[in-house]
Every structure is written in structure tokens, then in C-alpha cells.
C-alpha positions in Angstrom: 48.1 168.6 81.0 50.1 169.1 77.8 53.8 169.6 77.8 55.2 173.0 76.5 57.1 172.8 73.2 60.8 173.0 73.4 62.5 176.2 72.4 65.8 176.1 70.5 67.9 177.1 73.6 66.3 174.4 75.7 68.2 171.3 76.6 66.5 168.1 75.5 65.2 166.0 78.4 67.5 163.1 79.5 66.1 159.6 78.7 65.6 157.6 81.8 68.2 154.9 82.4 66.7 151.5 83.1 68.0 149.7 86.2 70.6 147.0 85.4 68.8 144.4 87.4 65.4 145.3 86.3 63.3 142.1 86.1 62.0 141.2 82.7 60.3 138.3 80.9 63.6 136.3 80.8 64.5 133.7 78.2 61.8 131.7 76.4 61.4 128.1 77.6 63.7 125.6 76.0 60.8 123.8 74.3 59.9 127.0 72.5 63.5 127.5 71.3 63.7 123.8 70.1 60.3 124.2 68.4 61.6 127.1 66.3 64.6 125.1 65.3 62.8 121.8 64.6 59.6 123.4 63.1 60.5 126.8 61.5 57.7 129.2 60.6 57.1 130.1 57.0 59.7 132.2 55.3 62.6 131.3 53.0 65.4 132.9 55.0 64.4 131.9 58.4 63.6 128.3 57.2 67.1 128.0 55.7 68.8 129.2 58.9 66.8 127.1 61.1 67.2 124.1 58.8 71.0 124.5 59.3 70.5 124.8 63.1 68.4 121.6 63.0 71.1 119.7 61.3 73.7 120.9 63.8 71.4 120.0 66.7 71.0 116.4 65.6 74.7 116.1 64.7 75.6 117.4 68.2 73.2 114.9 69.8 74.7 112.0 67.9 78.2 113.1 68.9 77.2 113.3 72.6 75.7 109.8 72.5 78.8 108.4 70.8 81.1 109.9 73.4 79.0 109.1 76.4 77.5 105.8 75.6 79.0 104.0 72.6 82.7 104.9 73.0 83.1 103.5 76.6 82.1 100.1 75.3 83.9 100.1 72.0 87.2 101.6 73.3 87.0 101.5 77.1 90.7 102.1 77.5 90.1 105.7 76.1 87.7 106.4 79.0 89.6 105.9 82.2 88.1 107.3 85.4 88.4 107.2 89.1 85.9 107.0 91.9 87.2 108.1 95.3 85.9 107.3 98.7 88.1 109.9 100.2 86.8 113.5 100.8 87.5 115.9 98.0 89.8 118.0 100.2 92.1 115.1 100.6 92.6 114.6 96.8 95.8 116.2 95.6 96.9 116.6 92.0 98.4 113.3 90.7 98.0 111.6 94.1 95.4 109.2 95.3 95.2 108.7 99.1 94.8 105.2 100.6 91.2 103.9 100.3 90.6 105.5 96.8 88.5 103.2 94.6 89.2 103.3 90.9 88.8 101.4 87.7 90.2 101.7 84.2 87.0 101.4 82.2 83.3 101.4 82.7 82.3 97.8 82.0 82.5 94.4 83.7 85.8 93.7 82.1 87.5 96.2 84.4 87.7 95.4 88.1 87.4 97.8 90.9 90.7 98.6 92.6 91.6 100.0 96.0 94.7 102.1 96.8 96.8 100.4 99.5 99.2 102.6 101.5 102.9 102.2 101.8 104.2 100.9 105.1 106.0 98.2 107.0 104.8 95.0 108.7 106.0 91.8 110.3 105.4 89.0 107.8 104.8 85.4 109.0 103.5 84.2 112.3 105.0 83.8 115.8 105.6 80.3 117.1 102.9 80.8 119.7 100.1 81.7 117.3 97.3 79.1 117.1 97.7 77.2 113.9 101.3 78.3 113.3 103.4 76.1 111.1 107.2 76.2 110.5 107.1 77.5 107.0 105.6 80.7 108.3 108.8 81.4 110.2 110.9 83.4 110.9 108.8 86.5 111.3 110.6 89.3 109.5 110.1 92.9 108.8 109.0 93.8 105.2 108.8 97.2 103.7 106.2 98.3 101.1 107.9 101.5 99.9 105.2 102.8 97.5 101.4 102.7 97.5 99.9 100.2 95.1 96.4 99.2 93.9 94.8 95.8 94.5 91.5 94.4 93.1 89.0 94.8 95.9 87.6 91.4 95.2 88.7 88.2 93.5 88.5 87.9 89.7 84.9 86.9 89.0 83.5 84.2 86.7 81.9 87.1 84.6 85.3 88.8 84.1 87.0 85.6 83.2 84.3 84.6 80.8 84.7 87.9 79.0 88.5 87.3 78.8 87.9 83.8 77.2 85.4 85.2 74.8 87.5 88.1 73.6 90.8 86.2 73.3 89.8 82.6 72.4 92.0 81.4 75.2 91.4 77.8 76.2 92.2 76.9 79.8 92.9 73.3 80.3 90.3 70.7 81.2 90.3 68.8 84.5 90.1 70.1 88.0 90.9 68.7 91.5 87.9 68.4 93.8 87.5 67.1 97.3 85.0 64.7 98.7 85.7 65.5 102.3 88.1 62.6 102.6 90.6 63.2 99.7 91.2 65.2 96.6 91.0 63.7 93.1 91.3 65.0 89.6 87.9 65.2 87.9 88.4 65.4 84.1 84.9 66.8 83.6 85.3 69.9 85.7 86.7 73.2 84.5 86.5 76.9 85.1 83.0 77.2 83.6 81.7 74.1 85.4 83.5 73.5 88.7 80.8 71.1 89.9 78.7 73.5 91.8 76.4 76.5 90.9 78.3 79.6 89.8 77.0 83.0 88.9 78.9 85.8 87.1 79.6 87.4 90.5 81.2 84.3 92.0 85.0 84.0 92.1 86.3 82.1 89.1 87.6 78.7 90.2 89.6 75.9 88.5 92.2 78.3 87.2 95.9 77.6 87.2 98.7 80.1 87.9 99.4 80.1 84.2 95.8 81.1 83.5 96.0 84.0 85.9 99.2 85.3 84.2 97.6 85.2 80.8 94.5 87.0 82.2 96.8 89.7 83.6 98.4 90.2 80.2 95.0 90.6 78.5 93.8 93.1 81.1 97.0 95.1 80.8 96.6 95.3 77.0 92.9 96.1 77.3 93.4 99.1 79.7 96.9 100.3 78.9 97.9 99.8 82.5 100.2 97.1 84.1 98.3 94.4 85.9 100.1 91.5 87.6 99.8 89.0 90.4 100.7 90.3 93.8 103.9 89.4 95.5 103.5 87.1 98.5 104.6 90.0 100.8 102.1 92.4 99.2 99.3 89.9 99.6 99.9 89.4 103.3 100.4 93.1 103.9 97.0 93.8 102.1 95.3 90.9 104.0 96.5 92.1 107.4 95.4 95.7 106.7 97.5 96.9 109.7 96.6 94.1 112.0 98.9 91.7 113.9 96.3 89.1 114.9 95.5 85.8 113.3 92.9 87.4 111.1 92.5 91.0 110.1 89.6 91.4 112.5 91.0 89.4 115.5 92.0 86.0 116.7 88.7 84.0 117.0 88.1 81.5 114.3 84.4 81.2 115.2 83.9 84.8 114.2 85.0 84.1 110.7 81.6 83.8 109.2 80.9 87.5 109.3 84.2 88.1 107.4 84.8 85.0 105.2 83.5 81.9 103.5 85.3 78.9 105.1 84.4 75.3 106.1 81.4 75.8 108.5 78.1 74.4 109.6 76.6 74.9 106.2 79.3 72.7 104.7 79.0 70.0 107.4 75.2 69.9 107.0 75.5 69.5 103.2 78.3 66.9 103.4 77.8 64.9 106.7 81.0 62.8 106.0 83.2 65.9 105.9 86.2 64.9 108.0 87.9 68.2 108.4 87.6 70.8 111.2 85.0 73.5 110.6 84.3 76.9 112.0 81.6 76.8 114.7 79.4 79.3 112.8 77.4 79.5 109.6 78.5 81.7 106.7 75.5 80.8 104.6 77.3 79.0 101.7 78.3 75.4 101.1 80.6 76.2 98.2 82.0 79.5 96.9 80.0 82.7 97.7 79.5 85.7 95.5 82.4 88.1 95.9 82.0 90.9 98.5 79.4 88.8 100.5 81.2 89.5 103.7 82.7 92.4 105.6 85.9 94.0 104.1 89.1 94.5 106.0 90.4 97.9 107.1 91.9 98.5 103.6 88.5 98.0 102.0 89.5 94.6 100.5 87.0 91.7 100.4 87.5 87.9 100.7 91.2 88.1 101.8 90.2 85.3 104.2 88.5 82.2 102.6 86.3 81.9 99.5 89.1 81.0 97.1 92.8 80.4 97.5 94.6 83.1 95.5 97.7 82.6 93.4 100.6 85.0 93.9 103.8 85.5 91.9 106.3 84.0 94.3 107.6 80.4 94.1 107.9 78.2 97.1 110.5 78.2 99.9 110.7 76.0 103.0 110.6 79.1 105.2 111.4 82.8 105.2 115.1 82.5 105.7 116.7 84.9 103.2 113.3 86.4 102.2 113.6 90.0 100.6 112.9 93.0 102.8 111.4 94.8 99.8 107.9 93.5 99.6 107.3 94.8 96.1 109.8 92.3 94.7 108.6 88.7 94.2 110.8 86.0 95.7 111.6 83.8 92.7 115.2 82.7 93.4 116.4 79.5 95.0 113.0 77.9 94.9 112.6 74.4 96.4 110.5 73.1 93.5 108.5 74.3 90.5 105.6 75.3 92.7 103.8 78.7 93.1 102.4 80.1 96.4 98.7 80.3 97.2 97.3 82.5 100.0 94.1 83.1 102.0 92.4 79.7 102.3 89.2 78.6 100.6 85.5 77.9 101.2 86.1 74.3 102.3 89.0 74.9 104.7 89.2 75.0 108.4 89.7 78.3 110.3 93.5 77.8 110.7 93.9 77.8 107.0 92.2 81.2 106.6 94.8 83.1 108.8 96.6 86.1 107.4 99.9 84.2 107.6 98.8 80.9 106.0 100.8 79.7 103.0 99.8 77.1 100.4 101.3 76.0 97.1 100.6 74.1 93.9 102.1 73.4 90.5 101.6 76.4 88.2 99.6 74.2 85.8 97.2 72.6 88.4 93.6 73.6 88.8 91.5 73.2 91.9 87.8 73.9 92.7 88.9 76.2 95.6 91.6 78.1 93.7 91.2 81.6 92.1 93.2 84.8 92.0 93.2 88.6 92.2 95.5 91.1 90.7 97.5 94.2 91.6 98.1 97.2 89.3 101.0 99.6 89.1 99.8 102.9 90.5 100.2 105.7 87.9 97.9 108.4 89.1 98.5 110.7 86.1 96.5 108.3 83.9 93.3 108.9 85.7 90.8 111.8 85.7 88.7 112.2 88.8 84.9 112.2 88.4 82.9 115.0 89.9 81.1 114.0 93.1 77.6 113.7 91.5 79.0 111.0 89.2 80.7 108.9 91.8 79.2 105.5 92.5 80.0 102.6 94.9 78.6 100.0 92.6 
């Protein structure tokens, strides 16, 4: 049926209005768009436009690769980031709750750190504690007024190797080693060859207090942050992780092997003449173990008991008489000798020497096959940018 012609006084018919959400063919596939840019069809004008787009495309791709892949390795201190184990709802602007894991760059040269909460604790051990010695007395209350960050594991051989390669630093030769009966200086041993098999993920050994300090300066310059040795009070606070028992997990030395690398059945089997007490368990390692081989404490810190003795900033005192109440301040006045404190015990030591309260010491220039270190870093949350959840990793 044909439509009647319009008369001059007739109103023109209204054009239908398409629905806003009317389905259509949609955008062409991305590959078709890229094909037009990379392979323009014949035609001078379109070819010129698409040639320009092609140049911009490749230039943009190069910039993305530089920013995301190359830059983190050439200038890692420009690419700080944080990985948090806390729920996103707990994260507040410029604040990192206890347990947050973070690092200052994306390569092996930057250690993982854990935020340790502020708090108070009783430092030292009671006279009735099994293994107690007089220089762990008197017990005294210490305040940690501000949260701080601690390396979640000891400095590894891999990280120390990178430090030596980048700086040309030459740690001294010679390292004390034990035979099970006594300790003697072995001129052939050093940080790269302590006399037993070491992989990059083992704690570095045969390092002096002076070496640890130089490493901290290098890491501070590399990241733009302030790295340092822990104070003795900070170290014990971090090791206890809220506990008051001999160890962070309880009082039984024979349960150490799930939490620490100490003198044990493995050591006794490998060295039958070993004369020292051992833990009646098997931690699976005769010498040092890779870091993070055992269960962490309640703060998320690994190897605070055993594996390697750890240098701290403080010098030695006969006991805690006159010790500062502020745990963030190292105790470096009125020292009894030019000795620096070691904490935590090592892979060859008996259970009593892995207690949270145990104190050791050595000359700041001496190196030992059971001695390493970890560092703290001043917490400046404004210098970090949180990663979105899909980019977070526990590795």
C-alpha cells in the first residue's frame, strides 16, 4: 500500500528515536584496529595518518617497557613499592599496620622488611629461667615508642655478593671456625668461602660488625632510606614477638627444630666428636640453612633463633644495670671493652644459646663462621606507594 503525498499544511512525520541502549555491532576487535595502524590500506592521506599512528604506537610500547622493566633495574630507588599482608581496609593513608611486608626496590639487592609494632616488654631473663646467666639481669622494662621495620630474614650471601660487586669493598680474610672442641682462626676462610656449602639464599657468614655497618651505608645510599643495625633492645623485642618464654614459641629446647637451626642430631651425626650439648631433634642441616627454612615468629620474622648470630649496634656491658628505657637508643656509653653485642645463637650452638634473652659479643673486627647480621630501617611511610592487590606477592 503506497503512502499518500504530503500536503503543504501537513506536519512532517517525526523520525523515530533509536533507543539509547540499543545493541549494535560494538567496537572492532583490537587486532583489526592494530592491523589498520600497522598495515594501512592504499591511499596517500590514510597512509600518512596511520604511519604517524604506527610511530606513536611503537614509541609508546618502548616507553612502557623502559618504565616497567628496564628502569627498576637501572634505578631501583626510583621504583619503591610496598606489599602488605594486612587487609586493604586496615591500610590508612601514610600508615602501615604491624605485619606489613615491604621493600624499597624490586631486585635481590633490596631485602623484604616487616613492620614491627610499638610496645613495651621485659628485657632480659629471670633468675629462674633455664639457661639464665648473670649478664641477662636485671630484667627491666623497655619501651619501643614507634613502629619500625626489620628485615624479615638475615642478610643473604646473594645480597652481600651484590654489595661487594657494586662497591668493590674488600672484607678481610680469615675467619674463626670450630672443630667441636675449640675455635681457631682459619686464614683461608672468608665470607665467600666459610668452609661449607653456601647458596645465594643462605645467610652470609664470616662478616664483622664493621662489614655490617658498611653494608648498611651502601643499602641506605642505594634506596634513599636509612638502614642500620638494630639496637640490642629492638632485637630482643623483635625476637620475643610478644612472648615471655625462653623462645618465642615456648620453653622446650627440643622443639627448636621446627623454628630454628641449632646444634642438633644432624650436627652430631656429621661430627661425632662434637662435645657440646645438642637439641634432641633434627633440623635437617649440619651447617647454616637457607633463610626462612623454619617457622617465623608472631611478628613474621625468620631465624631470630639460631642459624647465624646477629650483630647489633650496642657495645658490651656486664649486665643491664643502667640500661636505657628507650629501646630505640643503642647503649654505647660506659662500655666494658671494645666489643659489640651478638644475639640469637647460631647453627652449631646448644638450645640455651638460642633463647630470646641470650647475649654474646665479639670484637667489631672479628669474623666467625656462625656470625651474620640483619638490619632495621627507619619507617617513613610517605616514601612508599601501595601496590594494588593483584600485583602483591609473597615471594
